[in-house]
N, C-alpha and C positions, 0 to 999 in steps of 0.2 A: 505493498499500500505506500503510496506517494505523501509525500508531506505537501500541503496545501500551502502553509505558512510562508509570506515573502520574507526575504533576509535582505536587511538594508544593504544598498549597493554601496561599497566602499570605493572612492576611485583614488587611482594613486597620485600622488602629489607631481606636478609636472612644472619642473621650475622657471620657465619663462613665462607661466601663465597664474593669475590669481583668481580665487571666487570674489564674488561681488561681496561678502562679507570681508575677505581681506584687502580689498581694494577700498572699500569704506574706512577701514582702519587706517590706512597709509595716507587717505585723503583728509581724514578727521571730518568725514562726513557721516550720514546715516546710509544704510543699505538701501533705503528706499531711493535716497539722492542719486546713488550709483546706478540703480536701475533705469531712473530717469534719463541720466546722462546717456546711458547704453542706448534706450527705446529712441531718443533724439539724434542718437550717431554722432553723440560729442565723443562717446567712448567706443572704440571699434572692441568689438567682443565676438567670439564664436559660441556657437551653440552644439554641444556635445551631449547627445541624447537628451536630457531634461536639465543638463548644467550649462549655466553660461561662465566661459571661461574668458577671462581679460587678459591679453599679453601686458606683463609688468611694465614694459617702456611706454606702453600707452598711459599706464595709470603715473607714471613719473613724469611723463610728458603734460598730463592732463592740467590745466589751470581754470579754476570755476571762475564763472564772470562774478562781480560785485554784485552783493544782494540789494534790493531795493530799488526804489525809483531814483533817477537822477533829480537832483533839486531844481525846481525852474524858478524858485523866490530864494535868496538870499536871505537868511534872517538878519534883523536890523541890529544894531549896536546896542546893547543895553548894560547899564549901571545896576549891579546889584544894591538891593537896600541894605543900609547900616547895619540891620540885626540878622542879616544873612549872605554876608560877603562870602566871597570866595578866595581861597589862597593857594600859593603854589610853592612846593618843593621841588627843587631842580638839583639833579646831581651829574658831575661830569665825571666819568670813570675810564680808566684805560682798559683796553682788551688785553688779555694775556697774549703773547706772543703765540702762533700757532694754534689759538684756540677759536679761531673764527665759526668752522663748521660746529663745533661742541657748543659754542655758545649759541648758534641759531636750533640746534637740538633741543638744547636745553628750554629756549624760549618756547618752542613748541610744545614740549612736555609741560611745560607750567600752563599754557594755553589750553591744552587738552584735559588736563587734571583740573581747570578752574582753581588753580592755586594764585596765592599771594594777590587777593583784589583789592587788598587796601581799604576794608570798609569806612565809609564817609567820602571818597574818590567819586567825584563826577566824571573825571578823565584821566587815564594813564597812557603814557606814551615812551617808549622805549625806540630811540634812535641813533643809527649810526652815520657819524658825519661824514660828508663828501670830502672835507678840506683835508680831515683828519682821520681817516678810516679807521684809526685805532682808538678811537675816542667814542663813548657811548654816553648820549645824555638822556638821563631818566627824568622826565615832568610828572609829577603828580598833583593833581588839582583838586583840591578840598572845598567841600560847602561848610561854612561854618557851623550851621544848624544841626547837622549830622554827622561831622567829624568826632571821632574818639579823642579822648585828652591826649596830650603832648607824649606820655609814658605810654600808652597803648599803640600811638601812631610810629615812636620809637621801637618799639617791641615787633611790630609789623616788618618795619624796615630791616631791623636785625636778621629776622628769620628769611627775607629775601636776600641779605648780603651772604648769607651762611648758604642758600642753596645755588649762588652763583660764584662762589668763593674762588672754585678753582678756575674759572673762567675770566674772572673780573678781577683787576689788581685794587682792590677797594683800600689800599695805602695810598693810590695816587688821587682818592676821590675828593673833588672839591663840592660844597655844598650850599647853595642859597636858597630864601625863602622871601615872599613877596606877596602883598594884597594883590588881587586882579581889580584895575581900575576900570575896564571896560572889556566885554566880550560878545560873542555872537553865538 
């Protein structure tokens, strides 16, 4: 008598191809987004039986479009009320020699894991200087009504610095703070 129960199909790993799930992890997007990119033809893929296989090179080359609509009207300049000011912390720090790729990877990990969000900030920027590519500029914009106290802000900054200590030379860091006078 034959056994009619179906066994799951186990597919061998093919080095040049990845699944939708693996492509989603590589791109930092959802499986649904990758399926959409494939159906739109933005990512080339092959169907093998009932499995979609995506060439690794396609995933590496793919760049998703910017999300949202382009602005049609620029927001006007604003001055924050006295009881709800914005203030800025800026840090300029030197990238350790030969650590550019590792730094980019670390930033991607921080983004993907949603780490170091600095509660109370309304904007956070990490910028590589064009004139001095070894310099990294970190800007944190805080709103006074929701910003934590100085000790909590320093604790968050110290945790961030520890996370990047092997790629950024914090001994070279210069710090500046100021109130935002006008913003958009």
